[in-house]
C-alpha positions in Angstrom: -135.4 4.1 37.1 -139.1 4.7 37.9 -140.2 2.7 40.9 -143.4 1.5 39.1 -141.3 0.2 36.1 -139.1 -1.7 38.4 -142.1 -3.4 40.0 -143.6 -4.1 36.6 -140.4 -5.8 35.3 -140.0 -7.8 38.5 -143.7 -9.0 38.4 -143.6 -9.8 34.7 -140.4 -11.9 35.2 -141.9 -13.8 38.2 -145.2 -14.4 36.3 -143.4 -15.6 33.2 -141.1 -18.1 34.9 -143.8 -19.0 37.4 -146.4 -19.9 34.8 -143.8 -21.7 32.7 -143.0 -24.0 35.7 -146.7 -24.4 36.4 -146.9 -26.0 33.0 -143.7 -28.0 33.4 -144.7 -29.6 36.7 -148.2 -30.3 35.3 -146.6 -32.2 32.3 -143.8 -33.9 34.2 -145.8 -37.2 34.3 -146.3 -37.0 30.5 -142.6 -36.3 29.9 -141.6 -39.3 31.9 -144.1 -41.8 30.4 -141.6 -43.5 28.1 -139.3 -44.1 31.0 -142.1 -45.6 33.1 -142.8 -48.1 30.5 -139.2 -48.9 29.5 -137.8 -49.0 33.0 -137.8 -52.6 34.2 -137.3 -51.6 37.8 -140.6 -49.7 37.9 -143.1 -51.1 40.4 -146.1 -50.4 38.2 -146.8 -51.0 34.6 -149.0 -48.4 33.0 -151.5 -49.5 30.4 -153.2 -47.3 27.8 -156.3 -47.2 30.0 -154.2 -46.0 32.9 -152.6 -43.2 30.9 -156.0 -42.2 29.6 -157.4 -42.0 33.2 -154.5 -39.9 34.3 -154.8 -37.4 31.4 -158.6 -37.1 31.7 -158.5 -36.8 35.4 -155.9 -34.1 35.4 -157.6 -32.1 32.7 -161.0 -32.4 34.4 -159.5 -31.2 37.7 -157.7 -28.4 36.0 -160.8 -27.2 34.1 -162.9 -27.3 37.3 -160.3 -25.5 39.4 -159.8 -22.9 36.7 -163.5 -21.9 36.9 -163.3 -21.7 40.7 -160.0 -19.9 40.5 -161.5 -17.1 38.4 -164.0 -16.4 41.2 -161.4 -16.7 43.9 -159.1 -14.0 42.3 -161.9 -11.5 42.8 -162.1 -12.3 46.5 -158.7 -13.3 47.7 -155.1 -12.2 47.0 -153.8 -13.2 43.6 -150.3 -13.0 45.0 -151.1 -15.7 47.6 -153.0 -17.9 45.2 -150.3 -17.8 42.6 -147.4 -18.4 45.0 -149.1 -21.1 47.0 -150.2 -22.9 43.9 -146.6 -23.0 42.6 -145.3 -24.1 46.0 -147.9 -27.0 46.2 -147.2 -28.0 42.6 -143.5 -28.4 43.4 -144.3 -30.2 46.6 -146.5 -32.7 44.8 -143.8 -33.3 42.2 -141.2 -34.0 44.9 -143.6 -36.4 46.6 -143.8 -38.5 43.5 -141.7 -41.5 44.7 -140.1 -44.4 42.8 -142.3 -47.0 44.5 -145.6 -45.2 44.0 -148.7 -47.3 43.3 -150.9 -46.8 40.3 -153.8 -45.7 42.5 -151.6 -42.9 43.9 -150.8 -41.8 40.4 -154.5 -41.1 39.8 -154.7 -39.0 43.0 -151.4 -37.2 42.1 -152.6 -36.2 38.6 -155.9 -34.9 39.9 -154.3 -33.0 42.8 -151.7 -31.3 40.7 -154.4 -30.3 38.1 -156.5 -28.9 40.8 -153.9 -26.8 42.6 -152.9 -25.2 39.3 -156.4 -24.1 38.2 -156.1 -20.5 39.6 -152.7 -19.9 37.9 -153.9 -18.1 34.7 -156.8 -16.2 36.4 -154.1 -14.8 38.8 -151.8 -13.8 36.0 -154.7 -12.0 34.2 -155.7 -10.2 37.4 -152.1 -9.1 38.1 -151.5 -8.0 34.5 -154.7 -6.0 34.6 -153.8 -4.2 37.8 -150.1 -3.5 36.9 -150.3 -2.5 33.2 -152.2 0.1 31.3 -155.0 -1.1 29.0 -152.9 -0.1 25.9 -150.3 -2.7 26.8 -152.5 -5.4 28.3 -153.0 -7.5 25.1 -149.3 -7.4 24.2 -148.1 -8.7 27.5 -151.0 -11.2 27.6 -149.7 -12.9 24.5 -146.1 -12.7 25.7 -146.9 -14.3 29.1 -149.0 -17.0 27.4 -145.9 -18.1 25.4 -144.2 -19.2 28.6 -146.1 -22.5 28.5 -144.9 -23.1 24.9 -141.3 -22.4 26.0 -141.7 -24.8 28.9 -143.2 -27.4 26.6 -140.3 -26.9 24.2 -137.4 -27.3 26.6 -139.2 -29.4 29.2 -139.1 -32.8 27.4 -135.5 -32.4 26.4 -134.3 -31.6 30.0 -136.6 -34.2 31.5 -135.4 -36.9 29.1 -131.7 -36.0 29.7 -132.2 -36.2 33.5 -133.9 -39.5 33.2 -131.3 -41.1 31.0 -128.3 -39.8 32.9 -129.7 -40.4 36.4 -133.2 -41.7 37.1 -136.7 -40.7 36.0 -137.5 -39.5 39.5 -135.1 -36.6 38.9 -137.4 -35.4 36.2 -139.9 -34.7 39.1 -137.7 -33.6 41.9 -135.6 -30.9 40.1 -138.5 -29.1 38.5 -140.4 -29.5 41.8 -137.6 -27.8 43.8 -137.3 -24.9 41.4 -141.1 -24.5 41.4 -141.2 -24.3 45.2 -138.5 -21.7 45.1 -140.3 -19.5 42.6 -143.5 -20.0 44.6 -141.8 -18.6 47.7 -140.3 -15.7 45.7 -143.8 -15.0 44.2 -145.3 -14.5 47.6 -142.4 -12.1 48.5 -142.1 -10.1 45.3 -145.6 -10.0 43.8 -148.1 -7.3 44.8 -151.7 -7.3 43.9 -151.8 -3.7 42.8 -149.6 -0.6 42.8 -151.3 1.1 45.7 -150.0 -1.7 48.0 -146.4 -0.2 47.6 -147.5 3.4 47.7 -148.0 3.9 43.9 -151.0 5.2 42.0 -153.3 2.5 40.6 -154.2 2.5 36.9 -157.6 3.8 36.2 -159.5 0.9 34.6 -161.8 1.5 31.6 -165.1 0.7 33.3 -167.4 0.4 30.3 -171.0 0.9 31.0 -172.7 -2.3 32.0 -176.1 -1.0 33.2 -177.9 -3.2 30.7 -176.1 -6.5 31.7 -178.9 -7.4 34.3 -181.7 -6.8 31.8 -181.3 -10.3 30.3 -181.3 -13.3 32.6 -178.4 -15.8 32.4 -180.8 -18.5 31.0 -182.2 -16.2 28.3 -178.7 -15.0 27.4 -177.5 -18.6 27.1 -180.5 -19.7 25.1 -180.2 -16.8 22.7 -176.4 -17.4 22.2 -176.9 -21.0 21.3 -179.7 -20.2 18.8 -176.9 -19.1 16.4 -175.4 -22.0 14.4 -172.2 -20.0 13.9 -171.5 -19.9 17.6 -172.1 -23.6 17.9 -169.6 -24.1 15.1 -167.1 -22.0 17.1 -167.6 -24.3 20.1 -167.2 -27.4 17.9 -164.1 -26.1 16.3 -162.6 -25.2 19.7 -163.4 -28.7 20.9 -161.7 -30.5 18.1 -158.6 -28.2 18.0 -158.1 -28.6 21.7 -158.6 -32.4 21.3 -155.9 -32.5 18.6 -153.6 -30.4 20.7 -153.9 -32.7 23.7 -153.3 -35.7 21.4 -150.1 -34.2 20.2 -148.8 -33.0 23.5 -149.9 -36.0 25.6 -150.1 -39.0 23.3 -147.8 -38.5 20.3 -144.6 -38.9 22.3 -145.4 -42.5 23.6 -147.2 -43.4 20.3 -144.1 -42.7 18.2 -141.9 -44.7 20.5 -144.2 -47.7 21.1 -146.0 -48.0 17.8 -143.7 -46.4 15.2 -140.5 -47.6 17.0 -138.9 -44.2 16.7 -136.1 -43.3 19.1 -136.8 -41.5 22.4 -134.8 -38.5 21.1 -136.8 -38.2 17.9 -140.1 -38.3 19.7 -138.8 -35.7 22.2 -137.6 -33.4 19.4 -141.1 -33.7 17.7 -142.8 -32.7 20.9 -140.4 -29.8 21.4 -140.7 -28.4 17.9 -144.5 -28.7 18.2 -144.5 -26.4 21.3 -141.9 -24.1 19.8 -143.7 -23.6 16.6 -146.9 -22.9 18.6 -145.3 -19.7 19.9 -145.0 -18.4 16.3 -148.4 -19.7 15.3 -150.1 -17.8 18.1 -148.4 -14.5 17.2 -148.7 -14.9 13.4 -152.4 -15.7 13.6 -153.2 -12.6 15.6 -151.1 -10.4 13.4 -152.7 -11.8 10.2 -156.2 -11.4 11.6 -155.6 -7.7 12.4 -154.0 -7.3 9.0 -156.9 -8.7 7.1 -159.4 -6.8 9.3 -157.6 -3.4 8.7 -157.1 -4.1 5.0 -160.8 -5.0 4.3 -162.0 -2.1 6.4 -159.9 0.4 4.5 -161.2 -1.0 1.2 -164.8 -0.6 2.2 -165.4 -4.3 2.5 -166.9 -6.3 5.4 -165.4 -4.8 8.5 -166.9 -7.2 11.1 -164.0 -8.4 13.2 -165.5 -11.8 13.8 -165.9 -12.4 10.0 -162.4 -11.4 9.2 -160.8 -13.3 12.1 -162.8 -16.4 11.1 -161.4 -16.1 7.6 -157.9 -16.4 8.9 -158.9 -19.1 11.4 -160.4 -21.3 8.6 -157.0 -21.1 6.8 -155.2 -22.2 10.0 -157.8 -24.9 10.6 -157.3 -26.3 7.1 -153.5 -26.2 7.7 -154.1 -28.2 10.9 -156.2 -30.8 9.1 -153.5 -31.3 6.5 -150.8 -31.5 9.2 -152.9 -34.3 10.9 -153.1 -36.0 7.5 -149.3 -35.9 7.2 -148.9 -37.3 10.7 -151.3 -40.2 10.0 -150.0 -41.2 6.6 -146.5 -40.0 6.2 -145.0 -40.8 9.6 -143.3 -44.2 9.7 -140.2 -45.8 11.3 -138.1 -44.9 8.3 -138.9 -41.2 8.2 -135.9 -38.9 8.4 -135.5 -36.4 11.1 -136.1 -33.3 8.9 -139.5 -34.5 7.7 -140.4 -35.5 11.2 -139.6 -32.0 12.5 -141.4 -30.5 9.6 -144.6 -32.3 10.4 -144.2 -31.3 14.1 -143.6 -27.7 13.3 -146.6 -27.4 10.9 -148.9 -29.1 13.5 -147.8 -26.8 16.3 -148.0 -23.7 14.1 -151.5 -24.2 12.9 -152.9 -25.8 16.1 -151.8 -23.0 18.5 -152.8 -20.4 15.8 -156.4 -21.8 15.9 -156.5 -21.9 19.7 -155.4 -18.2 19.9 -157.9 -17.0 17.3 -160.9 -19.0 18.6 -160.6 -17.5 22.0 -160.7 -14.0 20.5 -163.6 -14.8 18.1 -165.7 -16.2 21.0 -165.2 -13.0 23.0 -165.8 -10.7 20.0 -169.0 -12.5 18.9 -171.0 -10.5 21.5 -170.6 -7.1 23.1 -168.2 -6.8 26.0 -171.1 -7.1 28.6 -171.8 -10.6 27.2 -168.3 -11.6 26.1 -167.6 -13.4 29.4 -170.4 -15.8 28.9 -169.7 -16.6 25.3 -166.0 -17.2 26.1 -166.9 -19.3 29.0 -169.0 -21.6 26.9 -166.4 -21.9 24.2 -163.7 -22.6 26.8 -165.9 -25.3 28.3 -166.1 -26.9 24.8 -162.3 -26.8 24.7 -161.9 -28.3 28.1 -164.3 -31.1 27.1 -162.0 -31.7 24.1 -159.0 -32.0 26.4 -160.8 -34.4 28.7 -162.1 -36.5 25.7 -158.5 -36.9 24.4 -157.6 -38.7 27.6 -159.6 -41.8 28.8 -161.9 -42.0 25.7 -159.0 -41.9 23.3 -157.1 -44.3 25.5 -160.0 -46.7 25.4 -160.3 -46.5 21.6 -156.6 -47.1 21.2 -156.8 -50.1 23.5 -159.7 -51.7 21.6 -158.1 -51.0 18.2 -154.7 -49.2 17.8 -153.2 -45.8 18.4 -153.1 -45.3 14.6 -156.8 -46.0 14.3 -157.5 -43.4 17.0 -155.5 -40.7 15.2 -157.2 -41.4 11.9 -160.6 -41.4 13.5 -159.7 -37.9 14.9 -158.9 -36.8 11.4 -162.3 -37.9 10.1 -164.0 -36.0 13.0 -161.9 -32.9 12.2 -163.0 -33.1 8.5 -166.7 -33.3 9.5 -166.4 -30.3 11.8 -164.6 -28.4 8.9 -167.6 -29.0 6.7 -170.0 -27.7 9.5 -167.8 -24.7 10.1 -167.6 -23.8 6.4 -171.4 -24.2 5.9 -172.2 -22.0 8.9 -169.6 -19.4 7.8 -170.9 -19.0 4.3 -174.6 -19.1 5.4 -174.4 -15.3 6.0 -175.7 -15.7 9.5 -175.2 -12.8 12.0 -171.7 -12.7 13.4 -172.5 -10.3 16.2 -176.1 -11.1 17.2 -176.4 -8.9 20.3 -174.5 -6.0 18.7 -176.6 -6.1 15.6 -179.9 -6.0 17.6 -178.5 -3.2 19.8 -177.6 -1.1 16.7 -181.1 -1.6 15.3 -182.6 -0.1 18.4 -180.4 3.0 18.3 -181.1 3.8 14.7 
């Protein structure tokens, strides 16, 4: 077998399992929440405010570190950053002791969020260096599904370990595996083919001579002058907010408020993540299908317009799924209906997340796509952070049910804004349109 293919397979396997365990160790605390609150021997009693602080703190640290990590991957070795981050994540999980104090929980959640920030930038850099551009997007989507797989099987494994042994095993075992993969990553991974005597792929260096002609401030000001782009950021914010509610709050909400069994709540979370894999892939396939069909028939061939058509369908599906969650989920619900609501929620939620990232990048030419995607991602990160402490505070003042229903009202308002901006016939590719005018 070709030496380069062997390295490619080995690197893809390490990245897939490594990124999956990154996600698993980051969510270990969330998976163990029911056992913290139900275990009478626990030395600390978590309140809703405590849980909110943990979720917001971890998401804030992760978002900040992710921005820093993107810069570090251009300067330092992605192999070292990826492997050391995995090793430290596992070490922090193992250090989570039975008699830990609540103040230490806050520090733990922030630290594990911070050390994991460079993970995805490292994956992107290694994929870019080891794969031709024609295969880059395909493997990007496959690699990103590793977090969904971890989110699917993680709660089941963690719950089984906690019930059979002790909740601390839900931290120690994933932590040990994570440290092992981190060590293997440093040994196996290579930053680029030339490090092992192979020829590097020639990157498609598109002309960027005009990128410095517009200042960062002017570019940002012009970008936010378009209502459609603002609606993209708002949509990204609420979708990520809803995703965080389902992945971080729904589990404990169903057990404590709806009095569902631990197994039913775990199955809901697992089917939510599992259906997200198919939602991400189907949304991308449908958006390409709609774009190619409309272009062949001489209709609007703007990729942003066509992808947003599909995204609006997925967003409407997510809104209806949230409605089912709020008004049709009760202690007497049968397991089939419970899993149906979970699968619909995950399918439409992750489908929206996948499309919104693409739409934000395609809204401008490639020379400006980084800035537009960065702003949209910032809105998504704010959504994740807002679903932590602020949501926990609202649920403490009122109820969890009130918080979920208030989220649905906010999602409906943003749906109206998104629809009005979409049908306002505003420019969908502002910089590109202006550039085309100058060349005519």
